[in-house]
MDTraj code that builds the backbone (N, CA, C; nanometers):
import mdtraj as md
import numpy as np

residues = "MET ASP TYR SER ARG ILE THR HIS LEU LEU LEU ASP LEU ASP GLY THR LEU LEU HIS PHE ASP LEU ASP ILE PHE ILE SER ARG TYR LEU GLU LEU ILE LYS SER TYR PHE PRO GLU TYR GLN ASN LYS GLY LEU ILE SER SER TRP ILE LEU GLU GLY THR SER ARG MET LEU ASN ASN GLU GLY GLU VAL THR ASN ARG LYS VAL PHE LEU ASP TYR PHE CYS GLY GLN SER GLY LEU SER ARG GLU VAL VAL TRP GLN ARG PHE ILE SER PHE TYR GLU ASN ASP PHE ASN ARG LEU GLU ARG ILE ILE ASN GLN ASN PRO LYS ALA VAL LYS PHE LEU GLU ALA ALA GLN SER ALA GLY PHE SER LEU ILE ILE ALA THR GLN PRO VAL PHE PRO GLU ILE ALA ILE ARG LYS ARG LEU LYS TRP ALA GLY LEU ARG HIS ILE GLU PHE LYS MET ILE THR ASP ILE SER ARG MET LYS ALA CYS LYS PRO HIS ALA ILE TYR PHE SER GLN ILE LEU GLU PHE LEU ASN VAL ASP PRO ASP ARG CYS LEU MET VAL GLY ASP ASP PRO VAL ASN ASP MET ALA SER SER LYS VAL GLY ILE ALA ASN TYR PHE ILE GLY VAL THR PRO GLU GLU SER GLY ASN PHE GLU THR LEU ALA ALA TYR LEU GLN LEU SER TYR".split()
xyz = np.array([
    [4.5027, 9.9270, 4.2782],
    [4.4563, 10.0645, 4.2428],
    [4.5119, 10.2037, 4.1860],
    [4.4414, 10.2562, 4.1458],
    [4.5018, 10.3447, 4.0447],
    [4.4654, 10.5000, 4.1441],
    [4.5713, 10.5365, 4.2256],
    [4.5789, 10.6269, 4.3042],
    [4.5886, 10.7788, 4.2140],
    [4.6192, 10.7545, 4.1103],
    [4.6294, 10.8902, 4.0025],
    [4.4976, 10.9543, 4.0022],
    [4.3799, 10.9103, 4.0102],
    [4.2561, 10.9487, 3.9691],
    [4.1897, 11.0025, 4.1200],
    [4.2466, 10.9748, 4.2416],
    [4.1976, 11.0659, 4.3470],
    [4.2305, 11.1906, 4.3755],
    [4.1199, 11.2715, 4.3882],
    [4.1080, 11.3990, 4.4113],
    [4.0470, 11.4407, 4.5389],
    [3.9201, 11.3654, 4.5740],
    [3.9017, 11.3890, 4.7157],
    [3.9394, 11.2850, 4.8374],
    [3.9885, 11.3318, 4.9394],
    [3.9814, 11.2228, 5.0279],
    [3.9029, 11.2811, 5.1310],
    [3.8138, 11.1284, 5.1837],
    [3.7313, 11.1119, 5.2901],
    [3.8119, 11.0620, 5.4078],
    [3.8339, 11.1541, 5.5092],
    [3.8720, 11.0986, 5.6383],
    [3.7803, 11.0923, 5.7391],
    [3.8063, 11.0042, 5.8171],
    [3.7354, 10.9713, 5.9325],
    [3.8051, 11.0377, 6.0493],
    [3.7394, 11.0402, 6.1441],
    [3.8081, 11.1684, 6.2366],
    [3.8447, 11.0938, 6.4177],
    [3.7710, 11.0004, 6.4677],
    [3.8412, 10.9112, 6.5807],
    [3.8621, 10.8237, 6.5305],
    [3.9892, 10.8335, 6.6010],
    [4.0915, 10.6894, 6.6073],
    [4.1575, 10.7246, 6.5012],
    [4.1469, 10.8064, 6.3825],
    [4.2240, 10.8114, 6.2541],
    [4.2951, 10.9868, 6.2520],
    [4.2441, 11.0710, 6.2712],
    [4.3008, 11.2186, 6.2822],
    [4.3017, 11.2283, 6.4231],
    [4.2611, 11.1737, 6.4911],
    [4.2932, 11.2179, 6.6580],
    [4.2539, 11.0838, 6.7533],
    [4.3357, 11.0735, 6.8604],
    [4.3003, 10.9459, 6.9804],
    [4.2513, 10.9774, 7.0970],
    [4.1671, 10.8956, 7.1475],
    [4.1094, 10.9075, 7.2789],
    [4.0581, 10.7856, 7.3322],
    [4.0479, 10.8063, 7.4495],
    [3.9526, 10.6844, 7.5111],
    [3.7920, 10.7043, 7.5080],
    [3.7576, 10.6405, 7.4089],
    [3.6102, 10.6347, 7.3714],
    [3.5012, 10.6372, 7.4985],
    [3.5368, 10.5528, 7.5889],
    [3.4744, 10.5236, 7.7382],
    [3.4651, 10.6585, 7.8226],
    [3.5864, 10.6876, 7.8507],
    [3.5938, 10.7948, 7.8981],
    [3.5304, 10.9179, 7.8752],
    [3.5569, 10.9567, 7.7369],
    [3.5009, 11.0609, 7.6533],
    [3.3329, 11.0804, 7.6816],
    [3.2881, 10.9575, 7.6603],
    [3.1164, 10.9364, 7.6691],
    [3.0812, 10.9833, 7.8228],
    [3.1578, 10.8987, 7.9061],
    [3.1078, 10.9109, 8.0344],
    [3.1372, 11.0924, 8.1111],
    [3.2580, 11.1244, 8.0495],
    [3.2819, 11.2864, 8.0982],
    [3.1666, 11.3842, 8.0206],
    [3.1482, 11.3413, 7.9115],
    [3.0655, 11.4324, 7.8302],
    [2.9031, 11.4076, 7.8673],
    [2.8508, 11.2970, 7.9170],
    [2.7385, 11.2433, 7.9778],
    [2.7476, 11.3230, 8.1180],
    [2.8229, 11.3344, 8.1966],
    [2.8616, 11.4295, 8.3382],
    [2.8295, 11.6017, 8.2933],
    [2.9193, 11.6009, 8.1760],
    [2.9000, 11.7768, 8.1600],
    [2.7560, 11.8285, 8.1116],
    [2.7046, 11.7398, 8.0592],
    [2.5606, 11.7756, 8.0075],
    [2.4592, 11.7969, 8.0750],
    [2.4746, 11.7115, 8.2022],
    [2.3919, 11.7188, 8.2669],
    [2.3165, 11.8583, 8.3269],
    [2.3951, 11.9549, 8.3695],
    [2.3703, 12.0801, 8.3861],
    [2.2907, 12.1725, 8.3287],
    [2.3026, 12.1362, 8.1943],
    [2.2202, 12.1918, 8.1107],
    [2.0578, 12.1838, 8.0789],
    [2.0594, 12.0600, 8.2027],
    [1.8747, 12.0228, 8.2036],
    [1.8562, 12.0106, 8.3733],
    [1.8446, 12.1501, 8.3972],
    [1.8418, 12.1660, 8.5584],
    [1.7108, 12.1155, 8.6194],
    [1.5777, 12.1225, 8.5529],
    [1.4736, 12.0956, 8.5678],
    [1.4296, 11.9177, 8.5967],
    [1.5231, 11.8658, 8.5456],
    [1.5469, 11.6987, 8.5671],
    [1.6577, 11.6565, 8.6876],
    [1.5534, 11.6072, 8.8199],
    [1.6350, 11.5471, 8.9426],
    [1.7046, 11.4319, 8.9226],
    [1.6089, 11.3223, 8.8053],
    [1.7099, 11.2075, 8.7631],
    [1.7740, 11.2132, 8.6759],
    [1.9247, 11.2536, 8.6746],
    [1.9896, 11.2783, 8.5811],
    [2.0336, 11.1725, 8.4756],
    [1.9998, 11.0606, 8.5260],
    [2.0299, 10.9031, 8.4529],
    [1.9271, 10.9277, 8.3578],
    [1.8361, 11.0345, 8.3323],
    [1.7270, 11.0060, 8.2298],
    [1.8008, 11.1119, 8.1300],
    [1.8600, 11.1940, 8.1498],
    [1.9399, 11.2725, 8.0601],
    [2.0191, 11.1763, 7.9515],
    [2.1543, 11.1265, 8.0210],
    [2.2255, 11.0483, 7.9631],
    [2.1201, 10.9002, 7.8885],
    [2.0279, 10.8686, 7.9596],
    [1.9514, 10.7340, 7.8584],
    [1.8934, 10.8181, 7.7339],
    [1.8741, 10.9303, 7.7474],
    [1.7803, 10.9835, 7.6219],
    [1.8856, 11.0441, 7.5232],
    [1.9832, 11.0610, 7.5538],
    [2.1090, 11.1126, 7.4578],
    [2.1515, 10.9598, 7.4369],
    [2.1855, 10.8434, 7.4783],
    [2.2367, 10.7343, 7.4291],
    [2.1288, 10.6905, 7.3371],
    [2.0080, 10.6577, 7.3610],
    [1.9069, 10.6016, 7.2924],
    [1.8932, 10.7121, 7.1736],
    [1.9082, 10.8512, 7.1695],
    [1.8964, 10.9248, 7.0393],
    [1.9989, 10.9234, 6.9456],
    [2.1128, 10.9026, 6.9994],
    [2.2321, 10.8514, 6.9502],
    [2.2258, 10.7421, 6.8443],
    [2.1640, 10.6482, 6.9092],
    [2.1470, 10.5179, 6.8519],
    [2.0354, 10.5130, 6.7368],
    [1.9240, 10.5869, 6.7568],
    [1.8379, 10.5928, 6.6635],
    [1.8906, 10.6740, 6.5439],
    [2.0027, 10.7540, 6.5544],
    [2.0696, 10.8224, 6.4661],
    [2.1550, 10.7472, 6.3643],
    [2.2273, 10.6345, 6.4610],
    [2.3049, 10.5553, 6.3666],
    [2.2329, 10.4645, 6.3005],
    [2.0913, 10.4452, 6.3307],
    [2.0308, 10.3403, 6.2532],
    [1.9065, 10.4153, 6.1283],
    [1.9720, 10.5427, 6.1326],
    [1.8688, 10.6309, 6.0189],
    [1.8858, 10.5884, 5.8918],
    [1.7889, 10.5723, 5.8345],
    [1.7616, 10.5332, 5.7052],
    [1.7313, 10.6284, 5.5936],
    [1.7611, 10.7547, 5.6115],
    [1.7871, 10.8565, 5.5170],
    [1.6721, 10.9372, 5.4804],
    [1.5407, 10.9472, 5.5627],
    [1.4680, 10.9778, 5.5189],
    [1.4540, 11.1346, 5.5873],
    [1.4822, 11.1550, 5.6693],
    [1.5307, 11.3014, 5.7718],
    [1.6725, 11.2970, 5.8208],
    [1.7106, 11.4316, 5.8512],
    [1.8491, 11.4515, 5.9058],
    [1.8528, 11.3920, 6.0404],
    [1.9826, 11.3576, 6.1021],
    [2.0406, 11.3153, 6.2015],
    [1.9260, 11.3764, 6.3282],
    [1.9797, 11.4964, 6.2842],
    [1.9257, 11.6286, 6.3867],
    [1.7933, 11.6013, 6.4427],
    [1.6918, 11.5555, 6.3200],
    [1.5629, 11.5612, 6.3340],
    [1.5249, 11.4526, 6.4159],
    [1.6167, 11.3505, 6.3639],
    [1.6015, 11.2076, 6.4500],
    [1.6063, 11.1916, 6.5855],
    [1.6963, 11.2806, 6.6406],
    [1.7389, 11.2952, 6.7751],
    [1.6694, 11.3788, 6.8645],
    [1.6376, 11.4906, 6.7690],
    [1.5406, 11.6098, 6.8267],
    [1.3890, 11.5229, 6.8938],
    [1.3395, 11.4534, 6.7440],
    [1.2394, 11.3681, 6.7757],
    [1.2079, 11.2788, 6.9206],
    [1.3190, 11.2334, 6.9366],
    [1.3397, 11.1346, 7.0294],
    [1.3334, 11.1869, 7.1741],
    [1.4682, 11.2962, 7.1727],
    [1.4906, 11.3595, 7.3220],
    [1.3437, 11.4616, 7.3284],
    [1.3030, 11.5256, 7.2676],
    [1.1886, 11.6079, 7.2981],
    [1.0866, 11.5718, 7.3457],
    [1.0494, 11.4287, 7.2763],
    [0.9443, 11.3426, 7.2892],
    [0.9431, 11.2794, 7.4345],
    [1.0588, 11.2577, 7.4671],
    [1.0791, 11.2088, 7.6242],
    [1.0698, 11.3242, 7.7167],
    [1.1340, 11.4304, 7.6971],
    [1.1573, 11.5308, 7.7664],
    [1.0365, 11.6179, 7.7975],
    [0.9830, 11.6367, 7.6590],
    [0.8861, 11.7442, 7.6921],
    [0.9134, 11.8786, 7.6509],
    [1.0199, 11.9154, 7.6409],
    [1.1022, 12.0379, 7.5400],
    [1.0698, 12.0395, 7.4435],
    [1.0553, 12.1779, 7.4064],
    [1.0706, 12.1917, 7.2709],
    [1.1781, 12.1839, 7.2397],
    [1.1780, 12.1703, 7.0647],
    [1.2717, 12.1305, 6.9814],
    [1.4070, 12.2914, 6.9867],
    [1.3534, 12.3636, 6.9983],
    [1.4161, 12.5102, 7.0177],
    [1.5249, 12.4845, 7.1029],
    [1.4557, 12.4902, 7.2388],
    [1.5043, 12.4717, 7.3751],
    [1.6103, 12.3901, 7.3790],
    [1.5754, 12.2783, 7.3288],
    [1.6890, 12.1152, 7.3487],
    [1.7901, 12.1661, 7.2607],
    [1.7675, 12.1991, 7.1348],
    [1.9067, 12.2286, 7.0311],
    [1.9558, 12.3651, 7.0716],
    [1.9098, 12.4641, 7.1678],
    [2.0236, 12.5750, 7.1840],
    [2.0782, 12.5299, 7.3245],
    [1.9994, 12.4476, 7.4038],
    [2.1218, 12.4093, 7.5294],
    [2.2171, 12.3081, 7.4770],
    [2.1988, 12.2356, 7.3979],
    [2.2882, 12.1700, 7.3370],
    [2.4169, 12.2400, 7.2516],
    [2.3807, 12.3488, 7.2007],
    [2.4761, 12.4399, 7.1548],
    [2.5441, 12.5085, 7.2372],
    [2.4944, 12.5786, 7.3348],
    [2.5497, 12.6329, 7.4527],
    [2.6308, 12.5499, 7.5057],
    [2.6173, 12.4155, 7.5022],
    [2.7088, 12.3223, 7.5988],
    [2.8361, 12.3236, 7.5332],
    [2.8117, 12.3140, 7.3759],
    [2.9415, 12.2927, 7.3011],
    [3.0322, 12.4129, 7.2759],
    [2.9319, 12.5083, 7.2845],
    [3.0184, 12.6604, 7.2851],
    [3.1216, 12.6760, 7.4317],
    [3.0414, 12.5883, 7.5482],
    [3.1408, 12.6294, 7.6791],
    [3.1989, 12.5178, 7.7410],
    [3.1071, 12.4161, 7.8227],
    [3.1600, 12.3206, 7.8881],
    [3.2166, 12.2169, 7.8018],
    [3.1842, 12.2283, 7.6889],
    [3.2554, 12.1149, 7.5795],
    [3.3890, 12.1260, 7.5842],
    [3.4513, 12.2208, 7.6157],
    [3.5804, 12.2619, 7.5758],
    [3.6322, 12.1595, 7.7008],
    [3.5912, 12.1285, 7.8279],
    [3.6717, 12.0894, 7.9067],
    [3.7032, 11.9421, 7.8752],
    [3.6627, 11.8788, 7.7618],
    [3.7031, 11.7592, 7.6983],
    [3.8177, 11.7619, 7.6234],
    [3.8441, 11.8690, 7.5815],
    [4.0188, 11.8751, 7.5166],
    [4.0889, 11.8007, 7.5988],
    [4.1433, 11.8043, 7.7087],
    [4.2444, 11.7087, 7.7480],
    [4.2254, 11.5841, 7.7393],
    [4.1136, 11.5310, 7.6879],
    [4.0979, 11.3734, 7.6594],
    [4.1731, 11.3700, 7.5571],
    [4.1421, 11.4581, 7.4335],
    [4.2069, 11.4055, 7.2994],
    [4.3718, 11.4100, 7.2783],
    [4.3996, 11.3215, 7.1877],
    [4.5623, 11.3054, 7.1682],
    [4.5702, 11.3225, 7.0387],
    [4.6460, 11.4530, 7.0027],
    [4.6668, 11.4482, 6.8338],
    [4.7673, 11.3482, 6.7803],
    [4.7550, 11.3327, 6.6402],
    [4.8033, 11.2341, 6.5925],
    [4.9302, 11.3544, 6.4794],
    [5.0404, 11.3464, 6.5394],
    [5.1155, 11.4286, 6.4397],
    [5.1281, 11.3609, 6.3022],
    [5.1529, 11.2431, 6.2606],
    [5.1341, 11.1750, 6.1345],
    [5.0285, 11.2281, 6.0701],
    [4.9363, 11.2156, 6.1223],
    [4.7831, 11.2697, 6.0731],
    [4.7970, 11.3956, 6.0085],
    [4.8175, 11.5103, 6.0846],
    [4.8537, 11.6342, 6.0943],
    [4.9744, 11.6665, 5.9915],
    [5.0572, 11.5860, 5.9696],
    [5.1445, 11.5898, 5.8680],
    [5.0984, 11.5661, 5.7098],
    [5.0131, 11.4464, 5.7025],
    [4.9509, 11.4263, 5.5861],
    [4.8844, 11.5116, 5.5659],
    [4.7928, 11.5414, 5.6272],
    [4.6842, 11.6663, 5.5849],
    [4.7463, 11.7911, 5.5466],
    [4.8441, 11.8228, 5.5637],
    [4.9297, 11.9309, 5.5545],
    [4.9654, 11.9061, 5.3870],
    [5.0209, 11.7953, 5.3937],
    [5.0822, 11.7727, 5.2645],
    [4.9688, 11.7613, 5.1250],
    [4.8518, 11.6731, 5.1507],
    [4.7249, 11.6685, 5.1010],
    [4.6804, 11.7691, 5.0695],
    [4.6671, 11.8972, 5.1508],
    [4.6089, 12.0329, 5.1375],
    [4.6902, 12.1064, 5.0335],
    [4.8260, 12.0994, 5.0323],
    [4.9435, 12.1573, 4.9603],
    [4.9105, 12.1141, 4.8194],
    [4.8915, 11.9880, 4.8131],
    [4.8915, 11.8932, 4.6483],
    [4.7861, 11.9481, 4.5799],
    [4.6674, 11.9988, 4.6798],
    [4.5754, 12.0500, 4.6033],
    [4.4453, 11.9373, 4.6286],
    [4.4360, 11.8434, 4.6953],
    [4.3353, 11.7495, 4.7323],
    [4.2102, 11.8091, 4.7870],
    [4.1051, 11.7686, 4.7752],
    [3.9580, 11.8271, 4.8393],
    [3.9382, 11.7526, 4.9571],
    [3.9813, 11.7854, 5.0705],
    [3.9398, 11.7201, 5.2135],
    [3.8291, 11.7254, 5.2601],
    [3.7640, 11.6123, 5.2941],
    [3.6110, 11.5914, 5.3851],
    [3.6486, 11.5096, 5.5084],
    [3.5821, 11.5701, 5.6118],
    [3.5643, 11.5144, 5.7232],
    [3.4716, 11.4140, 5.7117],
    [3.4788, 11.2667, 5.6911],
    [3.3729, 11.2008, 5.7155],
    [3.3682, 11.1090, 5.8432],
    [3.3234, 11.1875, 5.9399],
    [3.3339, 11.1263, 6.0586],
    [3.1906, 11.0983, 6.1021],
    [3.1449, 11.0115, 6.2038],
    [3.0142, 10.9921, 6.2200],
    [2.9223, 11.0924, 6.2412],
    [2.8251, 11.1426, 6.1896],
    [2.7092, 11.2941, 6.1986],
    [2.6633, 11.2684, 6.3017],
    [2.6737, 11.2632, 6.4548],
    [2.5858, 11.2744, 6.5553],
    [2.6561, 11.3976, 6.6501],
    [2.7402, 11.4825, 6.6001],
    [2.7030, 11.5949, 6.6634],
    [2.7074, 11.7000, 6.5502],
    [2.7014, 11.8429, 6.5823],
    [2.6861, 11.9536, 6.5291],
    [2.8153, 12.0268, 6.4944],
    [2.8270, 12.0935, 6.3772],
    [2.9868, 12.1092, 6.3257],
    [3.0072, 12.1912, 6.4222],
    [2.9648, 12.2541, 6.5131],
    [3.0638, 12.3470, 6.6059],
    [3.1462, 12.2425, 6.6899],
    [3.1002, 12.1264, 6.7080],
    [3.1420, 12.0188, 6.8094],
    [3.2630, 11.9931, 6.7333],
    [3.2199, 11.9403, 6.5967],
    [3.2977, 11.8862, 6.5146],
    [3.4369, 11.9626, 6.5148],
    [3.3985, 12.0992, 6.4804],
    [3.5153, 12.2090, 6.4724],
    [3.6463, 12.1843, 6.5759],
    [3.5607, 12.2012, 6.7101],
    [3.6730, 12.2124, 6.8221],
    [3.7218, 12.1118, 6.8219],
    [3.6958, 11.9860, 6.7983],
    [3.7511, 11.8655, 6.8024],
    [3.8854, 11.8346, 6.6890],
    [3.8541, 11.8844, 6.6025],
    [3.9503, 11.9082, 6.4802],
    [4.0830, 12.0394, 6.5270],
    [4.0148, 12.1503, 6.5802],
    [4.1407, 12.2360, 6.6368],
    [4.2302, 12.1546, 6.7624],
    [4.1160, 12.0739, 6.8435],
    [4.2349, 11.9950, 6.9352],
    [4.3001, 11.9029, 6.9060],
    [4.2755, 11.8745, 6.7954],
    [4.3914, 11.7593, 6.6904],
    [4.4695, 11.7947, 6.6134],
    [4.4808, 11.9511, 6.6648],
    [4.5909, 12.0330, 6.5646],
    [4.5743, 12.0561, 6.4468],
    [4.4334, 12.0702, 6.3935],
    [4.3887, 12.0470, 6.2498],
    [4.3316, 12.1872, 6.2004],
    [4.3023, 12.3041, 6.2833],
    [4.2538, 12.4170, 6.2642],
    [4.3095, 12.4903, 6.1474],
    [4.4108, 12.4861, 6.0950],
    [4.4292, 12.5465, 5.9906],
    [4.4343, 12.4756, 5.8658],
    [4.3698, 12.3748, 5.8456],
    [4.3452, 12.2652, 5.7485],
    [4.1955, 12.3230, 5.6996],
    [4.1932, 12.3182, 5.5324],
    [4.0563, 12.3532, 5.5125],
    [3.9663, 12.2402, 5.4748],
    [3.8590, 12.2119, 5.5045],
    [3.8029, 12.1055, 5.4607],
    [3.6659, 12.1373, 5.3743],
    [3.6589, 12.0885, 5.2730],
    [3.5585, 12.0940, 5.1818],
    [3.3949, 12.0764, 5.2537],
    [3.4060, 11.9667, 5.3056],
    [3.2677, 11.9382, 5.3960],
    [3.2899, 11.8811, 5.4995],
    [3.2320, 11.8963, 5.6170],
    [3.2156, 11.7938, 5.7286],
    [3.0820, 11.7373, 5.7639],
    [3.0748, 11.6207, 5.7738],
    [2.9207, 11.5565, 5.7856],
    [2.9076, 11.5639, 5.9383],
    [2.7844, 11.6316, 5.9327],
    [2.7571, 11.6783, 6.0989],
    [2.6193, 11.6246, 6.0980],
    [2.5565, 11.6723, 6.2096],
    [2.4608, 11.6074, 6.2627],
    [2.2891, 11.6768, 6.1932],
    [2.3197, 11.7961, 6.1319],
    [2.2205, 11.8828, 6.0677],
    [2.2172, 11.8385, 5.9266],
    [2.3351, 11.7958, 5.8634],
    [2.3356, 11.7866, 5.7232],
    [2.2941, 11.6462, 5.6529],
    [2.3327, 11.5322, 5.7588],
    [2.3257, 11.4470, 5.7068],
    [2.2018, 11.3591, 5.7806],
    [2.1712, 11.2408, 5.6474],
    [2.0368, 11.1554, 5.7228],
    [2.0691, 11.0259, 5.7000],
    [2.2029, 11.0141, 5.7580],
    [2.2241, 10.8439, 5.7828],
    [2.3931, 10.8367, 5.8099],
    [2.4200, 10.7360, 5.8936],
    [2.5642, 10.6998, 5.9527],
    [2.6203, 10.6074, 5.8740],
    [2.7564, 10.6184, 5.9040],
    [2.8225, 10.5031, 5.8740],
    [2.8002, 10.3622, 5.9383],
    [2.7994, 10.2389, 5.9227],
    [2.8201, 10.1906, 5.7600],
    [2.7060, 10.1910, 5.6446],
    [2.5947, 10.2819, 5.6753],
    [2.4733, 10.2322, 5.5572],
    [2.5517, 10.3219, 5.4598],
    [2.5337, 10.2644, 5.3362],
    [2.5486, 10.3083, 5.2108],
    [2.5287, 10.4537, 5.1731],
    [2.3756, 10.4973, 5.2222],
    [2.3273, 10.6278, 5.2080],
    [2.4451, 10.7339, 5.2449],
    [2.4635, 10.7034, 5.3559],
    [2.5857, 10.8053, 5.3848],
    [2.6942, 10.8386, 5.3116],
    [2.7551, 10.7631, 5.2486],
    [2.8680, 10.7611, 5.1433],
    [2.7739, 10.8409, 5.0134],
    [2.6625, 10.7680, 4.9630],
    [2.5862, 10.8612, 4.8679],
    [2.5690, 11.0160, 4.8685],
    [2.5337, 11.0391, 5.0206],
    [2.5204, 11.1664, 5.0206],
    [2.6288, 11.2427, 5.0384],
    [2.7368, 11.2204, 5.0857],
    [2.8610, 11.2673, 5.0488],
    [2.8953, 11.2977, 4.8930],
    [2.8725, 11.2051, 4.8297],
    [2.9077, 11.2028, 4.6669],
    [2.8079, 11.3128, 4.5932],
    [2.6614, 11.2795, 4.6551],
    [2.5820, 11.4171, 4.5644],
    [2.6152, 11.5443, 4.6237],
    [2.6725, 11.5329, 4.7587],
    [2.7064, 11.7036, 4.8151],
    [2.8376, 11.7488, 4.7310],
    [2.9142, 11.6882, 4.6787],
    [3.0266, 11.6798, 4.6646],
    [3.0178, 11.7192, 4.4755],
    [2.9080, 11.6321, 4.4420],
    [2.8937, 11.5912, 4.2903],
    [3.0159, 11.5661, 4.2318],
    [3.0640, 11.4604, 4.2655],
    [3.2085, 11.4200, 4.2174],
    [3.1479, 11.2280, 4.2072],
    [3.2234, 11.1888, 4.1009],
    [3.2230, 11.0336, 4.0849],
    [3.2860, 10.9700, 4.2357],
    [3.2472, 10.8594, 4.2440],
    [3.3112, 10.7268, 4.3461],
    [3.4668, 10.7405, 4.3316],
    [3.5145, 10.6880, 4.1860],
    [3.6344, 10.6560, 4.1655],
    [3.7368, 10.7786, 4.1590],
    [3.6775, 10.9047, 4.2022],
    [3.7732, 10.9940, 4.2295],
    [3.7763, 10.9998, 4.4182],
    [3.7038, 10.9188, 4.4643],
    [3.7461, 10.9478, 4.6121],
    [3.7988, 10.8322, 4.6836],
    [3.8609, 10.8460, 4.7785],
    [3.9439, 10.7817, 4.8674],
    [3.8620, 10.7983, 5.0412],
    [3.7887, 10.6409, 5.0697],
    [3.8165, 10.6889, 5.2467],
    [3.8846, 10.6416, 5.3268],
    [3.9596, 10.7161, 5.3758],
    [4.0818, 10.6854, 5.5155],
    [4.0398, 10.6735, 5.6408],
    [4.0307, 10.5759, 5.7100],
    [3.9733, 10.5429, 5.8422],
    [4.0267, 10.4204, 5.9193],
    [3.9996, 10.3915, 6.0066],
    [4.0484, 10.2981, 6.1320],
    [3.9564, 10.1773, 6.1488],
    [3.8395, 10.1900, 6.0814],
    [3.7366, 10.1273, 6.1221],
    [3.7149, 10.0199, 6.0146],
    [3.6973, 9.8784, 6.0134],
    [3.6986, 9.7995, 5.9330],
    [3.5475, 9.7711, 5.8538],
    [3.4594, 9.8189, 5.9910],
    [3.3348, 9.7838, 5.9358],
    [3.2536, 9.9389, 5.8729],
    [3.2630, 10.0567, 5.9392],
    [3.2188, 10.1543, 5.9247],
    [3.3059, 10.2350, 5.8275],
    [3.4429, 10.2559, 5.8032],
    [3.4818, 10.3036, 5.7255],
    [3.4974, 10.2482, 5.5598],
    [3.5229, 10.1069, 5.5898],
    [3.5488, 10.0480, 5.4672],
    [3.4203, 10.0048, 5.4008],
    [3.2963, 10.0588, 5.4676],
    [3.1686, 10.0334, 5.3933],
    [3.1358, 10.1342, 5.2873],
    [3.2353, 10.2182, 5.2468],
    [3.2240, 10.3300, 5.1203],
    [3.2610, 10.2629, 5.0250],
    [3.2928, 10.0994, 5.0278],
    [3.2790, 10.0374, 4.8935],
    [3.1487, 9.9970, 4.8254],
    [3.0639, 9.9967, 4.9372],
    [2.9216, 9.9742, 4.8968],
    [2.8598, 10.0646, 4.7345],
    [2.9265, 10.1929, 4.7644],
    [2.8819, 10.2892, 4.6661],
    [3.0106, 10.3286, 4.5782],
    [3.1016, 10.2433, 4.5325],
    [3.2125, 10.2388, 4.4724],
    [3.3108, 10.2917, 4.5270],
    [3.3115, 10.3709, 4.6579],
    [3.4636, 10.4812, 4.6871],
    [3.5456, 10.3454, 4.7265],
    [3.6830, 10.3892, 4.6818],
    [3.7815, 10.3007, 4.7449],
    [3.8030, 10.3058, 4.8843],
    [3.8730, 10.2589, 4.9304],
    [3.9345, 10.2905, 5.0835],
    [4.0674, 10.2322, 5.1534],
    [4.1038, 10.2972, 5.2525],
    [4.2370, 10.2704, 5.2835],
    [4.2344, 10.2517, 5.4331],
    [4.2501, 10.1314, 5.4860],
    [4.2897, 10.1053, 5.6162],
    [4.3953, 10.1958, 5.7013],
    [4.3885, 10.2514, 5.7716],
    [4.4726, 10.3025, 5.8819],
    [4.4820, 10.2256, 6.0300],
    [4.5978, 10.1405, 6.0232],
    [4.6021, 10.0850, 6.1730],
    [4.6575, 9.9383, 6.1262],
    [4.6504, 9.8518, 6.2193],
    [4.7090, 9.7252, 6.2009],
    [4.5802, 9.6096, 6.2219],
    [4.5578, 9.4950, 6.1480],
    [4.4702, 9.4113, 6.1815],
    [4.5371, 9.2804, 6.1243],
    [4.4756, 9.1762, 6.1547],
    [4.5375, 9.0495, 6.1194],
    [4.5615, 9.0172, 5.9434],
    [4.5005, 9.0729, 5.8903],
    [4.4832, 9.0973, 5.7370],
    [4.5941, 9.1929, 5.6557],
    [4.5976, 9.3247, 5.7533],
    [4.6348, 9.4422, 5.6305],
    [4.6823, 9.5118, 5.7342],
    [4.7746, 9.5950, 5.7051],
    [4.8058, 9.7186, 5.7932],
    [4.8306, 9.8536, 5.7101],
    [4.8063, 9.9816, 5.7198],
    [4.8157, 10.0764, 5.6504],
    [4.8778, 10.1914, 5.7416],
    [4.9443, 10.2846, 5.7059],
    [4.9773, 10.4497, 5.7837],
    [4.9979, 10.5090, 5.6948],
    [4.9962, 10.6461, 5.7606],
    [4.9753, 10.7718, 5.6712],
    [5.1366, 10.7708, 5.5816],
    [5.2567, 10.7681, 5.6319],
    [5.3511, 10.7273, 5.5402],
    [5.3383, 10.6850, 5.3751],
    [5.2828, 10.5682, 5.4055],
    [5.2522, 10.4645, 5.2795],
    [5.1726, 10.5284, 5.2168],
    [5.0402, 10.5574, 5.2197],
    [4.9286, 10.6397, 5.1941],
    [4.9839, 10.7514, 5.0935],
    [5.0478, 10.8428, 5.1981],
    [5.1357, 10.9638, 5.1215],
    [5.2247, 10.9044, 4.9731],
    [5.2940, 10.8249, 5.0313],
    [5.3564, 10.7725, 4.8758],
    [5.2609, 10.7219, 4.7699],
    [5.1765, 10.6353, 4.8106],
    [5.0736, 10.6237, 4.6863],
    [5.0031, 10.7234, 4.6221],
    [4.9877, 10.8482, 4.7029],
    [4.9284, 10.9539, 4.6548],
    [5.0520, 11.0169, 4.6023],
    [5.1690, 11.0424, 4.6104],
    [5.2714, 11.1154, 4.5365],
    [5.2831, 11.2304, 4.6440],
    [5.2920, 11.2345, 4.7935],
    [5.2827, 11.3357, 4.8193],
    [5.4222, 11.3755, 4.9261],
    [5.4353, 11.5106, 4.9008],
    [5.5627, 11.5563, 4.9771],
    [5.5587, 11.5303, 5.1244],
    [5.5869, 11.4177, 5.1507],
    [5.5319, 11.4199, 5.3220],
    [5.6818, 11.4040, 5.4171],
])
top = md.Topology()
chain = top.add_chain()
for i, resn in enumerate(residues, 1):
    res = top.add_residue(resn, chain, resSeq=i)
    for name in ("N", "CA", "C"):
        top.add_atom(name, md.element.get_by_symbol(name[0]), res)
traj = md.Trajectory(xyz[None], top)
């Protein structure tokens, strides 16, 4: 691969730039969000609506935004208006969502890599699963020690119309950036979701260890000729 053509780095977030136990995160998240819907005595309903709404976003095929897919389902089940539901979620992200910071572990090697890439002039894109609003993603980036890094694009719930590994997810990023796929590199730890970038011609680099291959930020920095 000709790494010299790369100008844009698409970076997965969870498991790549930061680490945490997903099961603990989801459990704690669902427990905290329940208080924002006090009219429902059966708190299990809130969790089921969120999980099903998220599942529908993951299967979104590009006609409408993920935000619309989620709100259409959640509001249809709860009977609450889209404005009320959205504002309650935003209020949660502004407040009690902060209590999840203790679950997040920083990845110093990722921080060092992004600092070097930014200094070298690469355009950096957070290519995470777009099931959260931007405020929540930026908070997690802060917890990951990446507040000082400038990102050209963040794939959030309001902007995106699909999720990984759907090809349209990556096509939408290319359209937004107005860049050719051979100028981009997808970096992530998921062999299914992240490596699916090849569907639209975006090369990828796997961070982690599998029986087939391994990769790390040090090696990638060398390929990109970064001062790591």
